[in-house]
C-alpha positions in Angstrom: -4.9 13.0 2.1 -2.1 12.0 -0.3 -0.3 9.8 2.2 -3.5 7.9 3.0 -4.3 7.3 -0.7 -0.8 6.1 -1.5 -0.8 3.8 1.5 -4.3 2.5 0.6 -3.1 1.8 -3.0 0.0 -0.1 -1.7 -2.3 -2.1 0.7 -4.8 -3.0 -2.0 -2.0 -4.1 -4.4 -0.4 -6.3 -1.8 -3.6 -7.9 -0.7 -4.6 -8.5 -4.3 -1.3 -10.2 -5.1 -1.7 -12.5 -2.1 -5.3 -13.1 -3.0 -4.4 -14.1 -6.5 -1.2 -16.1 -5.8 -1.6 -17.2 -2.2 1.2 -19.0 -0.5 3.7 -18.3 -3.4 3.1 -14.6 -3.2 3.7 -14.6 0.6 7.0 -16.4 0.0 8.2 -14.0 -2.7 7.1 -10.8 -0.8 8.8 -11.9 2.4 11.9 -12.8 0.4 12.0 -9.3 -0.9 11.2 -7.7 2.5 14.4 -9.2 3.9 16.4 -6.7 1.8 13.9 -4.0 0.8 10.9 -3.0 3.0 7.8 -4.7 1.5 5.2 -4.2 4.3 5.9 -7.6 5.9 3.4 -6.9 8.7 0.5 -6.4 6.3 1.6 -9.4 4.1 1.6 -11.8 7.0 -1.6 -10.5 8.7 -3.5 -10.8 5.4 -2.0 -14.3 4.8 -3.3 -15.3 8.2 -6.7 -14.0 7.4 -6.8 -15.9 4.1 -5.8 -19.1 6.0 -8.8 -18.5 8.3 -11.2 -18.4 5.3 -12.0 -14.7 5.8 -12.4 -14.1 2.0 -14.8 -15.8 -0.3 -13.1 -17.6 -3.1 -9.6 -17.3 -1.5 -8.0 -20.4 0.0 -4.5 -21.8 0.7 -3.3 -24.0 -2.1 0.0 -25.9 -2.1 1.2 -27.7 -5.2 -2.3 -27.6 -6.7 -4.0 -29.1 -3.6 -6.1 -26.9 -1.3 -5.4 -27.1 2.4 -8.8 -27.6 4.0 -7.8 -27.4 7.6 -7.6 -23.8 8.8 -4.9 -24.5 11.4 -2.7 -26.2 8.8 -3.5 -23.5 6.3 -2.2 -21.0 8.9 1.0 -23.1 9.5 1.5 -23.3 5.7 1.2 -19.5 5.2 3.3 -18.6 8.2 6.0 -21.1 7.2 6.1 -19.8 3.6 6.6 -16.3 5.0 9.3 -17.4 7.4 11.2 -19.5 4.8 11.0 -16.7 2.2 12.4 -14.2 4.7 15.2 -16.5 5.8 16.3 -17.2 2.2 16.0 -13.5 1.3 18.2 -12.7 4.3 20.8 -15.0 3.1 20.6 -13.5 -0.4 21.1 -10.0 1.2 24.1 -11.3 3.2 25.6 -12.6 0.0 25.2 -9.3 -1.7 27.1 -7.6 1.1 29.7 -10.3 1.5 30.7 -10.7 -2.1 30.1 -7.1 -3.2 31.8 -5.6 -0.2 31.9 -2.1 1.0 33.0 -0.7 -2.5 29.9 -2.2 -4.1 27.6 -0.8 -1.4 29.2 2.6 -1.7 28.7 2.7 -5.5 25.4 0.8 -5.9 23.9 0.6 -2.5 21.3 3.2 -3.1 19.5 0.7 -5.5 19.0 -1.4 -2.4 18.3 1.5 0.0 21.7 1.0 1.7 23.6 4.3 1.6 27.0 5.0 3.2 25.1 6.7 6.0 22.9 3.6 6.4 26.0 1.5 6.6 27.5 3.7 9.3 24.2 3.4 11.3 24.3 -0.4 10.8 27.9 -0.5 12.0 26.9 1.4 15.2 24.1 -1.1 15.7 26.5 -4.0 15.4 29.0 -2.3 17.7 26.3 -1.9 20.3 24.8 -5.3 20.2 27.5 -7.5 18.6 26.2 -10.7 17.0 22.8 -10.1 18.7 22.3 -7.2 16.3 21.0 -9.7 13.8 18.6 -11.4 16.2 17.3 -8.1 17.6 17.1 -6.5 14.2 14.8 -9.3 12.9 12.1 -8.3 15.3 12.6 -4.5 15.0 10.3 -2.7 12.5 12.1 -0.9 9.7 15.6 -1.9 11.0 14.8 -5.6 10.1 15.1 -4.8 6.3 18.5 -3.1 6.7 20.5 -5.8 8.5 21.3 -8.4 5.8 23.6 -6.5 3.5 25.6 -4.8 6.3 26.1 -8.2 8.0 27.7 -9.5 4.8 29.8 -6.3 4.4 31.1 -6.8 7.9 32.1 -10.4 7.1 29.8 -12.0 9.6 30.1 -15.8 9.2 27.1 -17.2 7.3 26.4 -20.0 9.7 26.3 -17.7 12.7 24.3 -15.2 10.8 21.7 -17.7 9.7 21.3 -19.2 13.1 20.6 -15.7 14.6 18.2 -14.9 11.7 16.0 -17.9 12.0 14.3 -17.3 15.4 13.3 -13.7 14.8 12.1 -14.5 11.2 9.9 -17.4 12.4 8.5 -15.4 15.3 7.7 -12.4 13.1 5.9 -14.5 10.5 3.9 -16.7 12.8 3.0 -13.8 15.1 1.5 -11.5 12.4 0.0 -14.4 10.5 -1.6 -15.5 13.8 -3.1 -12.1 14.3 -4.7 -12.2 10.9 -5.9 -15.8 11.5 -7.4 -14.9 14.9 -9.2 -12.0 13.3 -10.9 -14.3 10.8 -14.2 -13.1 9.6 -13.7 -9.9 11.6 -11.0 -8.9 9.1 -12.5 -5.6 8.0 -12.8 -4.3 11.6 -9.3 -5.6 12.4 -7.8 -4.1 9.2 -9.4 -0.7 10.0 -7.7 -0.7 13.3 -4.4 -2.1 11.9 -4.3 0.7 9.3 -3.3 3.1 12.1 -0.1 1.0 12.6 0.5 1.2 8.8 0.3 5.0 9.0 2.9 5.0 11.8 5.2 2.8 9.7 4.7 4.9 6.6 5.4 8.1 8.7 8.7 6.6 10.0 9.7 5.7 6.4 9.0 9.2 5.2 11.0 10.7 8.0 13.9 8.4 7.2 13.8 9.4 3.5 13.6 13.1 4.4 16.6 12.8 6.7 18.6 11.0 4.0 17.8 13.7 1.5 18.8 16.4 4.0 22.1 14.6 4.8 22.9 14.1 1.2 22.4 17.8 0.4 24.4 18.8 3.4 27.2 16.5 2.3 27.2 17.8 -1.2 28.4 21.2 0.0 31.3 20.6 2.4 32.7 23.4 4.5 36.4 24.2 4.6 36.6 22.8 8.1 35.2 19.4 7.3 37.0 16.4 8.6 38.8 13.7 6.5 36.8 12.0 3.6 34.2 9.4 4.6 36.1 6.6 3.0 39.2 7.3 5.2 37.1 7.4 8.4 35.4 4.2 7.5 38.6 2.4 6.8 40.1 3.5 10.1 37.1 3.2 12.4 34.9 0.7 10.7 36.2 -1.7 8.1 39.4 -2.8 9.8 37.6 -3.2 13.1 34.7 -5.1 11.7 36.8 -7.5 9.6 38.9 -8.2 12.7 35.8 -9.0 14.7 34.6 -11.8 12.6 37.8 -13.6 11.7 
């Protein structure tokens, strides 16, 4: 099946990168995942398994020195993932804050943030307020689409960072812990975990299909369509959101 083969290729590529570059690869991949989905679940589970010594020839090395203790190797891998994600989240916030809504509307598709995604994020923030950040950090798929909108909506950096840290640390340590606990039983665990990967991949495909459908529908407006999207956002979104975080 095509989906399975593609997913398997992505999985093999990620695990190979982590196997070759260890703790540094975990940091970079989680940094990226804060803005663009990069399979953080798989990254951290595999990192935990490496820390447990599940793979011959792979160990956790920090500044040229191998970490012999498995518990400390686990802490190092999980901490690298959490730190990478937190810094990536701040970078995403900065893109939204300094680029603003105009930049996202023009270039957001490069970062998988479309005007529709921004509207959905705004609804998320309207529903949960500041806690949208904390909740989003532990919500699959959503967690990679919080950073840039938070900046666009002018959420203060200090508050944003404080709400980002707990979920980022919990996510990294929990999934790394699952991989570390699996240890030598990694292959059996990974076989079972693959079903979760299929679910995540299916959700992403549905979101992509929905985005394409909405884009095509929006490209052919009917005579009875409402006011332009920009005008609605200015009236119902941007002004309200900027007022919220002043």
